[in-house]
N, CA, C and O atoms as CSV, one atom per row, in Angstrom:
chain,resi,resn,atom,element,x,y,z
A,1,MET,N,N,-18.211,-52.942,37.682
A,1,MET,CA,C,-17.899,-52.818,36.279
A,1,MET,C,C,-16.605,-52.013,36.153
A,1,MET,O,O,-16.562,-50.896,35.639
A,2,GLN,N,N,-15.580,-52.646,36.648
A,2,GLN,CA,C,-14.301,-51.974,36.762
A,2,GLN,C,C,-13.702,-51.568,35.419
A,2,GLN,O,O,-13.134,-50.481,35.311
A,3,ASN,N,N,-13.812,-52.413,34.392
A,3,ASN,CA,C,-13.250,-52.081,33.083
A,3,ASN,C,C,-13.862,-50.818,32.501
A,3,ASN,O,O,-13.194,-50.081,31.776
A,4,GLN,N,N,-15.116,-50.566,32.810
A,4,GLN,CA,C,-15.820,-49.397,32.274
A,4,GLN,C,C,-15.737,-48.197,33.222
A,4,GLN,O,O,-16.265,-47.126,32.921
A,5,LYS,N,N,-15.074,-48.380,34.363
A,5,LYS,CA,C,-14.971,-47.336,35.383
A,5,LYS,C,C,-16.350,-46.863,35.861
A,5,LYS,O,O,-16.604,-45.668,36.012
A,6,ILE,N,N,-17.234,-47.852,36.093
A,6,ILE,CA,C,-18.563,-47.588,36.630
A,6,ILE,C,C,-18.572,-48.093,38.064
A,6,ILE,O,O,-18.256,-49.256,38.312
A,7,TYR,N,N,-18.928,-47.235,39.006
A,7,TYR,CA,C,-18.973,-47.612,40.408
A,7,TYR,C,C,-20.422,-47.820,40.841
A,7,TYR,O,O,-21.180,-46.864,41.002
A,8,ILE,N,N,-20.790,-49.091,41.025
A,8,ILE,CA,C,-22.117,-49.425,41.542
A,8,ILE,C,C,-21.990,-49.475,43.059
A,8,ILE,O,O,-21.312,-50.339,43.615
A,9,ASP,N,N,-22.651,-48.539,43.708
A,9,ASP,CA,C,-22.558,-48.391,45.155
A,9,ASP,C,C,-23.401,-49.423,45.890
A,9,ASP,O,O,-22.947,-50.015,46.870
A,10,PHE,N,N,-24.634,-49.644,45.420
A,10,PHE,CA,C,-25.563,-50.532,46.121
A,10,PHE,C,C,-26.549,-51.070,45.104
A,10,PHE,O,O,-26.963,-50.352,44.194
A,11,ILE,N,N,-26.933,-52.348,45.255
A,11,ILE,CA,C,-27.856,-52.965,44.296
A,11,ILE,C,C,-28.733,-53.992,45.006
A,11,ILE,O,O,-28.297,-54.667,45.939
A,12,ASN,N,N,-29.973,-54.096,44.547
A,12,ASN,CA,C,-30.880,-55.135,45.006
A,12,ASN,C,C,-31.875,-55.421,43.888
A,12,ASN,O,O,-32.352,-54.512,43.209
A,13,CYS,N,N,-32.174,-56.696,43.714
A,13,CYS,CA,C,-33.089,-57.133,42.657
A,13,CYS,C,C,-34.322,-57.774,43.277
A,13,CYS,O,O,-34.237,-58.467,44.290
A,14,VAL,N,N,-35.454,-57.534,42.661
A,14,VAL,CA,C,-36.676,-58.264,42.970
A,14,VAL,C,C,-37.137,-58.922,41.675
A,14,VAL,O,O,-36.441,-58.842,40.663
A,15,ASP,N,N,-38.292,-59.567,41.689
A,15,ASP,CA,C,-38.727,-60.369,40.538
A,15,ASP,C,C,-38.696,-59.631,39.205
A,15,ASP,O,O,-38.256,-60.187,38.198
A,16,ASP,N,N,-39.158,-58.385,39.191
A,16,ASP,CA,C,-39.344,-57.737,37.898
A,16,ASP,C,C,-38.587,-56.429,37.705
A,16,ASP,O,O,-38.800,-55.731,36.714
A,17,HIS,N,N,-37.701,-56.089,38.649
A,17,HIS,CA,C,-36.906,-54.877,38.464
A,17,HIS,C,C,-35.707,-54.846,39.402
A,17,HIS,O,O,-35.595,-55.649,40.329
A,18,VAL,N,N,-34.829,-53.909,39.139
A,18,VAL,CA,C,-33.591,-53.752,39.904
A,18,VAL,C,C,-33.495,-52.304,40.361
A,18,VAL,O,O,-33.835,-51.383,39.619
A,19,HIS,N,N,-33.035,-52.117,41.572
A,19,HIS,CA,C,-32.702,-50.786,42.072
A,19,HIS,C,C,-31.201,-50.764,42.321
A,19,HIS,O,O,-30.643,-51.718,42.863
A,20,LEU,N,N,-30.550,-49.676,41.926
A,20,LEU,CA,C,-29.140,-49.542,42.228
A,20,LEU,C,C,-28.750,-48.091,42.340
A,20,LEU,O,O,-29.385,-47.209,41.762
A,21,THR,N,N,-27.698,-47.859,43.092
A,21,THR,CA,C,-27.109,-46.526,43.137
A,21,THR,C,C,-25.768,-46.616,42.436
A,21,THR,O,O,-24.991,-47.548,42.639
A,22,VAL,N,N,-25.524,-45.622,41.609
A,22,VAL,CA,C,-24.305,-45.567,40.805
A,22,VAL,C,C,-23.694,-44.184,40.973
A,22,VAL,O,O,-24.395,-43.175,40.898
A,23,SER,N,N,-22.399,-44.142,41.197
A,23,SER,CA,C,-21.699,-42.859,41.237
A,23,SER,C,C,-21.192,-42.562,39.834
A,23,SER,O,O,-20.474,-43.368,39.243
A,24,LEU,N,N,-21.562,-41.413,39.309
A,24,LEU,CA,C,-21.146,-41.016,37.969
A,24,LEU,C,C,-19.978,-40.044,38.043
A,24,LEU,O,O,-19.960,-39.148,38.886
A,25,ARG,N,N,-19.008,-40.223,37.162
A,25,ARG,CA,C,-17.938,-39.246,37.000
A,25,ARG,C,C,-18.442,-38.144,36.076
A,25,ARG,O,O,-19.437,-38.329,35.375
A,26,ALA,N,N,-17.777,-37.023,36.070
A,26,ALA,CA,C,-18.231,-35.852,35.308
A,26,ALA,C,C,-18.421,-36.163,33.828
A,26,ALA,O,O,-19.331,-35.618,33.204
A,27,GLU,N,N,-17.594,-37.015,33.255
A,27,GLU,CA,C,-17.679,-37.286,31.818
A,27,GLU,C,C,-18.662,-38.410,31.473
A,27,GLU,O,O,-18.818,-38.748,30.299
A,28,GLN,N,N,-19.318,-38.987,32.466
A,28,GLN,CA,C,-20.259,-40.073,32.220
A,28,GLN,C,C,-21.689,-39.536,32.150
A,28,GLN,O,O,-22.061,-38.622,32.885
A,29,SER,N,N,-22.476,-40.122,31.255
A,29,SER,CA,C,-23.901,-39.789,31.191
A,29,SER,C,C,-24.707,-40.973,31.715
A,29,SER,O,O,-24.272,-42.122,31.648
A,30,ILE,N,N,-25.878,-40.667,32.232
A,30,ILE,CA,C,-26.746,-41.730,32.738
A,30,ILE,C,C,-27.082,-42.708,31.623
A,30,ILE,O,O,-27.046,-43.920,31.836
A,31,SER,N,N,-27.406,-42.204,30.443
A,31,SER,CA,C,-27.811,-43.095,29.349
A,31,SER,C,C,-26.676,-44.042,28.948
A,31,SER,O,O,-26.923,-45.223,28.701
A,32,LYS,N,N,-25.463,-43.557,28.881
A,32,LYS,CA,C,-24.329,-44.414,28.504
A,32,LYS,C,C,-24.046,-45.449,29.588
A,32,LYS,O,O,-23.797,-46.617,29.286
A,33,VAL,N,N,-24.082,-45.024,30.841
A,33,VAL,CA,C,-23.846,-45.961,31.949
A,33,VAL,C,C,-24.921,-47.043,31.965
A,33,VAL,O,O,-24.607,-48.220,32.147
A,34,MET,N,N,-26.186,-46.660,31.778
A,34,MET,CA,C,-27.259,-47.657,31.753
A,34,MET,C,C,-27.112,-48.604,30.570
A,34,MET,O,O,-27.357,-49.803,30.703
A,35,GLN,N,N,-26.717,-48.085,29.426
A,35,GLN,CA,C,-26.480,-48.934,28.253
A,35,GLN,C,C,-25.406,-49.981,28.566
A,35,GLN,O,O,-25.566,-51.152,28.225
A,36,LEU,N,N,-24.331,-49.570,29.203
A,36,LEU,CA,C,-23.247,-50.495,29.540
A,36,LEU,C,C,-23.682,-51.516,30.585
A,36,LEU,O,O,-23.395,-52.706,30.452
A,37,ILE,N,N,-24.369,-51.056,31.620
A,37,ILE,CA,C,-24.822,-51.984,32.667
A,37,ILE,C,C,-25.787,-53.012,32.086
A,37,ILE,O,O,-25.646,-54.210,32.332
A,38,LYS,N,N,-26.759,-52.547,31.323
A,38,LYS,CA,C,-27.728,-53.471,30.729
A,38,LYS,C,C,-27.053,-54.419,29.743
A,38,LYS,O,O,-27.316,-55.621,29.761
A,39,GLY,N,N,-26.192,-53.888,28.891
A,39,GLY,CA,C,-25.543,-54.720,27.879
A,39,GLY,C,C,-24.636,-55.781,28.476
A,39,GLY,O,O,-24.707,-56.952,28.102
A,40,GLU,N,N,-23.784,-55.369,29.404
A,40,GLU,CA,C,-22.847,-56.336,29.983
A,40,GLU,C,C,-23.547,-57.350,30.877
A,40,GLU,O,O,-23.157,-58.517,30.907
A,41,SER,N,N,-24.585,-56.920,31.613
A,41,SER,CA,C,-25.301,-57.877,32.455
A,41,SER,C,C,-26.110,-58.859,31.608
A,41,SER,O,O,-26.178,-60.042,31.942
A,42,SER,N,N,-26.724,-58.392,30.522
A,42,SER,CA,C,-27.451,-59.300,29.619
A,42,SER,C,C,-26.503,-60.330,29.022
A,42,SER,O,O,-26.815,-61.520,28.964
A,43,TYR,N,N,-25.345,-59.858,28.582
A,43,TYR,CA,C,-24.351,-60.763,28.009
A,43,TYR,C,C,-23.953,-61.827,29.030
A,43,TYR,O,O,-23.872,-63.008,28.692
A,44,TRP,N,N,-23.704,-61.418,30.277
A,44,TRP,CA,C,-23.271,-62.350,31.314
A,44,TRP,C,C,-24.362,-63.370,31.644
A,44,TRP,O,O,-24.079,-64.562,31.760
A,45,VAL,N,N,-25.617,-62.904,31.796
A,45,VAL,CA,C,-26.726,-63.819,32.101
A,45,VAL,C,C,-26.874,-64.846,30.985
A,45,VAL,O,O,-27.022,-66.038,31.256
A,46,ASN,N,N,-26.836,-64.392,29.719
A,46,ASN,CA,C,-27.024,-65.301,28.593
A,46,ASN,C,C,-25.826,-66.230,28.401
A,46,ASN,O,O,-26.004,-67.408,28.093
A,47,LYS,N,N,-24.626,-65.721,28.577
A,47,LYS,CA,C,-23.420,-66.548,28.436
A,47,LYS,C,C,-23.399,-67.670,29.468
A,47,LYS,O,O,-22.959,-68.782,29.173
A,48,ASN,N,N,-23.873,-67.381,30.670
A,48,ASN,CA,C,-23.887,-68.370,31.751
A,48,ASN,C,C,-25.182,-69.167,31.816
A,48,ASN,O,O,-25.373,-69.980,32.720
A,49,LYS,N,N,-26.085,-68.928,30.838
A,49,LYS,CA,C,-27.348,-69.672,30.731
A,49,LYS,C,C,-28.091,-69.745,32.075
A,49,LYS,O,O,-28.494,-70.817,32.525
A,50,LEU,N,N,-28.258,-68.581,32.693
A,50,LEU,CA,C,-28.911,-68.516,33.997
A,50,LEU,C,C,-30.421,-68.663,33.927
A,50,LEU,O,O,-31.068,-68.973,34.927
A,51,ILE,N,N,-30.982,-68.440,32.744
A,51,ILE,CA,C,-32.415,-68.646,32.538
A,51,ILE,C,C,-32.600,-69.427,31.237
A,51,ILE,O,O,-31.726,-69.399,30.371
A,52,PRO,N,N,-33.733,-70.125,31.093
A,52,PRO,CA,C,-33.907,-70.987,29.918
A,52,PRO,C,C,-34.117,-70.240,28.600
A,52,PRO,O,O,-33.924,-70.814,27.528
A,53,THR,N,N,-34.511,-68.963,28.671
A,53,THR,CA,C,-34.725,-68.181,27.453
A,53,THR,C,C,-33.702,-67.051,27.396
A,53,THR,O,O,-32.974,-66.813,28.360
A,54,LYS,N,N,-33.654,-66.370,26.277
A,54,LYS,CA,C,-32.730,-65.242,26.141
A,54,LYS,C,C,-33.170,-64.099,27.054
A,54,LYS,O,O,-34.336,-63.705,27.049
A,55,PHE,N,N,-32.227,-63.571,27.840
A,55,PHE,CA,C,-32.519,-62.466,28.742
A,55,PHE,C,C,-32.313,-61.143,28.025
A,55,PHE,O,O,-31.300,-60.931,27.358
A,56,GLU,N,N,-33.300,-60.247,28.174
A,56,GLU,CA,C,-33.192,-58.895,27.628
A,56,GLU,C,C,-33.819,-57.928,28.613
A,56,GLU,O,O,-34.841,-58.235,29.228
A,57,TRP,N,N,-33.210,-56.761,28.765
A,57,TRP,CA,C,-33.786,-55.692,29.567
A,57,TRP,C,C,-34.836,-54.960,28.746
A,57,TRP,O,O,-34.776,-54.955,27.517
A,58,GLN,N,N,-35.790,-54.347,29.416
A,58,GLN,CA,C,-36.698,-53.441,28.721
A,58,GLN,C,C,-35.914,-52.198,28.330
A,58,GLN,O,O,-34.840,-51.948,28.879
A,59,ASP,N,N,-36.428,-51.424,27.401
A,59,ASP,CA,C,-35.727,-50.219,26.946
A,59,ASP,C,C,-35.700,-49.120,28.003
A,59,ASP,O,O,-34.726,-48.373,28.093
A,60,GLU,N,N,-36.750,-49.015,28.797
A,60,GLU,CA,C,-36.886,-47.905,29.716
A,60,GLU,C,C,-36.108,-48.122,31.008
A,60,GLU,O,O,-35.763,-49.244,31.378
A,61,TYR,N,N,-35.848,-47.007,31.676
A,61,TYR,CA,C,-35.317,-47.008,33.031
A,61,TYR,C,C,-35.705,-45.691,33.673
A,61,TYR,O,O,-36.081,-44.742,32.984
A,62,TYR,N,N,-35.615,-45.635,34.979
A,62,TYR,CA,C,-35.934,-44.424,35.727
A,62,TYR,C,C,-34.701,-44.077,36.540
A,62,TYR,O,O,-34.179,-44.926,37.263
A,63,ALA,N,N,-34.232,-42.857,36.437
A,63,ALA,CA,C,-33.039,-42.426,37.164
A,63,ALA,C,C,-33.292,-41.085,37.832
A,63,ALA,O,O,-33.911,-40.193,37.254
A,64,ILE,N,N,-32.808,-40.959,39.046
A,64,ILE,CA,C,-32.854,-39.681,39.750
A,64,ILE,C,C,-31.487,-39.420,40.366
A,64,ILE,O,O,-30.688,-40.335,40.567
A,65,SER,N,N,-31.246,-38.181,40.650
A,65,SER,CA,C,-30.009,-37.764,41.298
A,65,SER,C,C,-30.294,-37.546,42.778
A,65,SER,O,O,-31.311,-36.952,43.140
A,66,VAL,N,N,-29.392,-38.027,43.635
A,66,VAL,CA,C,-29.545,-37.817,45.076
A,66,VAL,C,C,-28.232,-37.314,45.652
A,66,VAL,O,O,-27.158,-37.601,45.124
A,67,SER,N,N,-28.328,-36.571,46.726
A,67,SER,CA,C,-27.131,-36.040,47.369
A,67,SER,C,C,-26.547,-37.074,48.332
A,67,SER,O,O,-27.228,-38.011,48.749
A,68,ASP,N,N,-25.288,-36.884,48.670
A,68,ASP,CA,C,-24.622,-37.789,49.610
A,68,ASP,C,C,-25.341,-37.852,50.951
A,68,ASP,O,O,-25.329,-38.885,51.619
A,69,SER,N,N,-25.961,-36.758,51.338
A,69,SER,CA,C,-26.603,-36.707,52.655
A,69,SER,C,C,-27.777,-37.673,52.785
A,69,SER,O,O,-28.111,-38.082,53.897
A,70,VAL,N,N,-28.412,-38.048,51.671
A,70,VAL,CA,C,-29.550,-38.974,51.738
A,70,VAL,C,C,-29.190,-40.400,51.312
A,70,VAL,O,O,-30.058,-41.272,51.276
A,71,MET,N,N,-27.934,-40.639,50.995
A,71,MET,CA,C,-27.538,-41.984,50.542
A,71,MET,C,C,-27.872,-43.089,51.547
A,71,MET,O,O,-28.301,-44.160,51.118
A,72,PRO,N,N,-27.701,-42.894,52.852
A,72,PRO,CA,C,-28.100,-43.971,53.777
A,72,PRO,C,C,-29.581,-44.331,53.664
A,72,PRO,O,O,-29.937,-45.506,53.754
A,73,VAL,N,N,-30.440,-43.345,53.471
A,73,VAL,CA,C,-31.881,-43.591,53.310
A,73,VAL,C,C,-32.149,-44.331,52.002
A,73,VAL,O,O,-32.962,-45.255,51.965
A,74,VAL,N,N,-31.472,-43.931,50.936
A,74,VAL,CA,C,-31.651,-44.579,49.631
A,74,VAL,C,C,-31.175,-46.027,49.688
A,74,VAL,O,O,-31.858,-46.922,49.188
A,75,ARG,N,N,-30.015,-46.267,50.292
A,75,ARG,CA,C,-29.517,-47.652,50.428
A,75,ARG,C,C,-30.496,-48.509,51.226
A,75,ARG,O,O,-30.744,-49.661,50.870
A,76,ASP,N,N,-31.053,-47.954,52.300
A,76,ASP,CA,C,-32.019,-48.693,53.112
A,76,ASP,C,C,-33.273,-49.007,52.304
A,76,ASP,O,O,-33.804,-50.114,52.391
A,77,TYR,N,N,-33.743,-48.057,51.529
A,77,TYR,CA,C,-34.898,-48.268,50.649
A,77,TYR,C,C,-34.613,-49.398,49.661
A,77,TYR,O,O,-35.450,-50.279,49.462
A,78,ILE,N,N,-33.445,-49.372,49.053
A,78,ILE,CA,C,-33.081,-50.404,48.085
A,78,ILE,C,C,-32.965,-51.756,48.774
A,78,ILE,O,O,-33.433,-52.764,48.244
A,79,LYS,N,N,-32.357,-51.785,49.929
A,79,LYS,CA,C,-32.157,-53.040,50.661
A,79,LYS,C,C,-33.482,-53.714,51.010
A,79,LYS,O,O,-33.556,-54.943,51.052
A,80,ASN,N,N,-34.521,-52.930,51.258
A,80,ASN,CA,C,-35.805,-53.467,51.727
A,80,ASN,C,C,-36.865,-53.564,50.633
A,80,ASN,O,O,-38.055,-53.450,50.925
A,81,GLN,N,N,-36.463,-53.771,49.397
A,81,GLN,CA,C,-37.419,-53.815,48.286
A,81,GLN,C,C,-38.463,-54.918,48.414
A,81,GLN,O,O,-39.640,-54.679,48.146
A,82,GLU,N,N,-38.063,-56.106,48.814
A,82,GLU,CA,C,-39.043,-57.196,48.906
A,82,GLU,C,C,-40.150,-56.847,49.888
A,82,GLU,O,O,-41.329,-57.017,49.581
A,83,GLU,N,N,-39.781,-56.365,51.058
A,83,GLU,CA,C,-40.768,-55.967,52.060
A,83,GLU,C,C,-41.612,-54.802,51.549
A,83,GLU,O,O,-42.833,-54.795,51.709
A,84,HIS,N,N,-40.968,-53.834,50.945
A,84,HIS,CA,C,-41.657,-52.654,50.421
A,84,HIS,C,C,-42.733,-53.053,49.406
A,84,HIS,O,O,-43.840,-52.515,49.441
A,85,HIS,N,N,-42.423,-53.985,48.507
A,85,HIS,CA,C,-43.359,-54.358,47.452
A,85,HIS,C,C,-44.421,-55.351,47.915
A,85,HIS,O,O,-45.297,-55.720,47.134
A,86,ARG,N,N,-44.359,-55.779,49.140
A,86,ARG,CA,C,-45.484,-56.541,49.696
A,86,ARG,C,C,-46.669,-55.614,49.953
A,86,ARG,O,O,-47.821,-56.047,49.982
A,87,HIS,N,N,-46.360,-54.329,50.137
A,87,HIS,CA,C,-47.392,-53.342,50.459
A,87,HIS,C,C,-47.782,-52.474,49.265
A,87,HIS,O,O,-48.888,-51.936,49.211
A,88,LYS,N,N,-46.865,-52.345,48.312
A,88,LYS,CA,C,-47.117,-51.482,47.159
A,88,LYS,C,C,-46.426,-52.096,45.946
A,88,LYS,O,O,-45.233,-52.394,45.989
A,89,SER,N,N,-47.182,-52.284,44.862
A,89,SER,CA,C,-46.596,-52.880,43.663
A,89,SER,C,C,-45.635,-51.902,42.995
A,89,SER,O,O,-45.676,-50.698,43.251
A,90,PHE,N,N,-44.787,-52.425,42.152
A,90,PHE,CA,C,-43.870,-51.582,41.391
A,90,PHE,C,C,-44.644,-50.579,40.548
A,90,PHE,O,O,-44.263,-49.413,40.455
A,91,GLU,N,N,-45.731,-51.035,39.936
A,91,GLU,CA,C,-46.538,-50.152,39.093
A,91,GLU,C,C,-47.128,-48.991,39.902
A,91,GLU,O,O,-47.108,-47.844,39.455
A,92,GLU,N,N,-47.652,-49.296,41.090
A,92,GLU,CA,C,-48.197,-48.245,41.946
A,92,GLU,C,C,-47.106,-47.249,42.355
A,92,GLU,O,O,-47.314,-46.036,42.341
A,93,GLU,N,N,-45.973,-47.777,42.709
A,93,GLU,CA,C,-44.867,-46.914,43.117
A,93,GLU,C,C,-44.392,-46.037,41.962
A,93,GLU,O,O,-44.116,-44.852,42.149
A,94,TYR,N,N,-44.299,-46.615,40.784
A,94,TYR,CA,C,-43.866,-45.868,39.606
A,94,TYR,C,C,-44.846,-44.735,39.299
A,94,TYR,O,O,-44.433,-43.605,39.039
A,95,GLU,N,N,-46.133,-45.041,39.329
A,95,GLU,CA,C,-47.143,-44.014,39.073
A,95,GLU,C,C,-47.053,-42.870,40.087
A,95,GLU,O,O,-47.193,-41.704,39.719
A,96,GLU,N,N,-46.822,-43.197,41.354
A,96,GLU,CA,C,-46.663,-42.171,42.382
A,96,GLU,C,C,-45.422,-41.311,42.120
A,96,GLU,O,O,-45.472,-40.092,42.278
A,97,MET,N,N,-44.320,-41.935,41.725
A,97,MET,CA,C,-43.098,-41.181,41.433
A,97,MET,C,C,-43.314,-40.234,40.260
A,97,MET,O,O,-42.883,-39.082,40.301
A,98,MET,N,N,-43.982,-40.717,39.217
A,98,MET,CA,C,-44.236,-39.870,38.053
A,98,MET,C,C,-45.153,-38.704,38.413
A,98,MET,O,O,-44.917,-37.575,37.984
A,99,LYS,N,N,-46.196,-38.972,39.198
A,99,LYS,CA,C,-47.110,-37.916,39.628
A,99,LYS,C,C,-46.356,-36.880,40.463
A,99,LYS,O,O,-46.537,-35.679,40.266
A,100,HIS,N,N,-45.523,-37.329,41.380
A,100,HIS,CA,C,-44.726,-36.426,42.218
A,100,HIS,C,C,-43.790,-35.589,41.370
A,100,HIS,O,O,-43.655,-34.385,41.585
A,101,PHE,N,N,-43.147,-36.224,40.411
A,101,PHE,CA,C,-42.220,-35.505,39.521
A,101,PHE,C,C,-42.949,-34.412,38.743
A,101,PHE,O,O,-42.478,-33.277,38.671
A,102,ILE,N,N,-44.098,-34.755,38.164
A,102,ILE,CA,C,-44.872,-33.798,37.371
A,102,ILE,C,C,-45.342,-32.628,38.230
A,102,ILE,O,O,-45.287,-31.473,37.810
A,103,GLU,N,N,-45.807,-32.945,39.439
A,103,GLU,CA,C,-46.300,-31.888,40.340
A,103,GLU,C,C,-45.183,-30.905,40.726
A,103,GLU,O,O,-45.436,-29.713,40.900
A,104,HIS,N,N,-43.962,-31.406,40.858
A,104,HIS,CA,C,-42.863,-30.568,41.318
A,104,HIS,C,C,-41.996,-30.005,40.198
A,104,HIS,O,O,-41.125,-29.171,40.445
A,105,ASN,N,N,-42.228,-30.451,38.981
A,105,ASN,CA,C,-41.390,-29.989,37.864
A,105,ASN,C,C,-42.213,-29.458,36.703
A,105,ASN,O,O,-41.673,-29.167,35.636
A,106,GLY,N,N,-43.485,-29.334,36.903
A,106,GLY,CA,C,-44.347,-28.747,35.880
A,106,GLY,C,C,-44.548,-29.634,34.755
A,106,GLY,O,O,-45.252,-29.281,33.809
């Protein structure tokens, strides 16, 4: 997303969700970047008629911050989503992430 100065480092899609790593500049917020990514990708999918119905993202998203030192692990996790979700559904994984977050952040 060069026009918006958004750097998408790594991306992988499965049937019902997308994982990506994005580098944010100091003046960028996660909410604004997600709004732009969702808006421009929806526009592109619909303009190119890639699906028979109108494409829309859900309102929610989940974002975390990671350090450069763990980026290789995060990229590998994203790359292997199909295999990962053969063993654990997105819903199960999401519930585990939320439980972990609550336990560690009160």
